[in-house]
C-alpha positions, 0 to 999 in steps of 0.5 A, a space after each residue: 411910518 405905515 399903518 402896519 408899524 402903529 402897533 409897535 409904535 404903541 409898544 415904544 410909546 407906552 414903554 417910554 411915557 407915563 401919558 402916552 399918545 393913542 393909537 388914534 392920534 398917531 392914525 390921525 397924524 398919518 391921515 393928515 399927511 404930517 411927516 410920520 417917521 419910524 427908526 429901525 435898528 437891530 431888526 426892528 422899530 425902536 423909535 418914532 417921530 411925528 412932525 408937522 410942517 406948513 408956511 415955512 415952519 415945523 413943529 416937532 410933535 413927538 419924538 420917542 426912543 424905545 425906553 431899552 435903547 435910550 442913551 445910544 445916540 438913537 434919539 439924536 440921529 433921529 432929530 438930526 434927520 428930522 431936522 435935514 428933512 425940515 430944512 430941505 422942505 424949506 422950513 425956517 424955524 422948527 418948535 417943540 415942547 418938552 417937560 422940564 422933567 425930561 432931563 435927557 430930552 432937554 439935554 439932547 435939544 439944547 446941545 443940538 442948538 435948540 433955545 428955550 422961547 417960552 412956556 406953556 402953563 400946565 401943557 402936559 398931564 402929570 402924576 399930581 395934576 399938570 406940568 408945564 411945557 417948555 417951548 424950544 426953537 431953532 432957526 434952520 
């Protein structure tokens, strides 16, 4: 991801989530050196991901595929590439959070070998207050 990608990243983000990340969050992630990736397909950006790596651990902070391109295996492709990147950087464990209501994400993560290791109560904003986050990890 480069600064020039952020406009399209924001379009993807806003089309996929009712509570999207802000432009400032993406720019801050690039500024501090997190792994910020875009997925190009069919001539344009259709997905993105942000991963923080430190001290043998990684935290997948964001993985999003354009709503019009979901269900085509692009999220799985992006996730597998992030896992490979983390493994090559010496990461031992990769963590992530997912909404219990995001059934597609839960299915993807479980099918790729992630296991639930905890819950973060009231982690995400929701239409009616807050929604818990399910915490997943995978040993690399």
